[in-house]
Phi, psi and omega in degrees: 000134178290163191243148169240119181275130173286164182303319182296331176288318179302313181296325177294321179297320179296323181281349186297121178257001187275004188092247180239019181299319182295315177299322178296322180290316182286328187224064186294336181268004181053044175290167176292141180248130177243158177221135174286146175299333175300322177290323175301313181296314181299313182296317180291326175293320176297316179299317181295315184288337180256012175053048179300143178280179183303313186299313181293322178294324179292321176300316178297314178300316179300320178296313180296329177287343183263356180239173176262121182263129179258119179288151172290137187208160179294342177292337179277344190301313180298324179290316175306309182298315179299316180293319180297313179298317178298316181297330177270009183056041185223033180265126185297340182269357183238133176250336180238140182231143181279011178228150187279319183241156180306149178251106179281121181248142174296153184297321178295321177298325176297317177297319180295315178297319181296321177298313179297317182295306185297323183266003179056051180252143176283124181274119180260123185204161169258359190268129179280354182296344180261355188302322183291347180268345185298126178083351178254304181251336185203170174257134187240140173240097176279130181245136179286131177296330178290326175296316180297315181299322180294324181286314186286348178269354181290000000 
């Protein structure tokens, strides 16, 4: 299954000093890697606000040039709406939910989840905000931040 990298994974790849060990760990089967435009915007905003230098910005640009970027589009809208309604326990097609209270998701996370869901991509993230969607709207690959930190410090 091809992969969609969440913003936190993109930022880890940019910080990776190990060569390509992190990418090998995240994508051992060398599946196609996709990125939502919402993640492009988030990563570039983080870079801008943290005054990233030329080298780090170039690594980010090189990464974006090596993956397939999925633009936000009206084709994602029904999936976005469905995931948002489900997360708020207010989806007309669901009567039972595996979580007790609504799950408030950030708007960028909703776009990212909708992209993974609609395109049948496995969402790779360190973020637990997507856990309630696993097996319902999308396939999730949760990655431990401690595993990432151990790899990027090698």
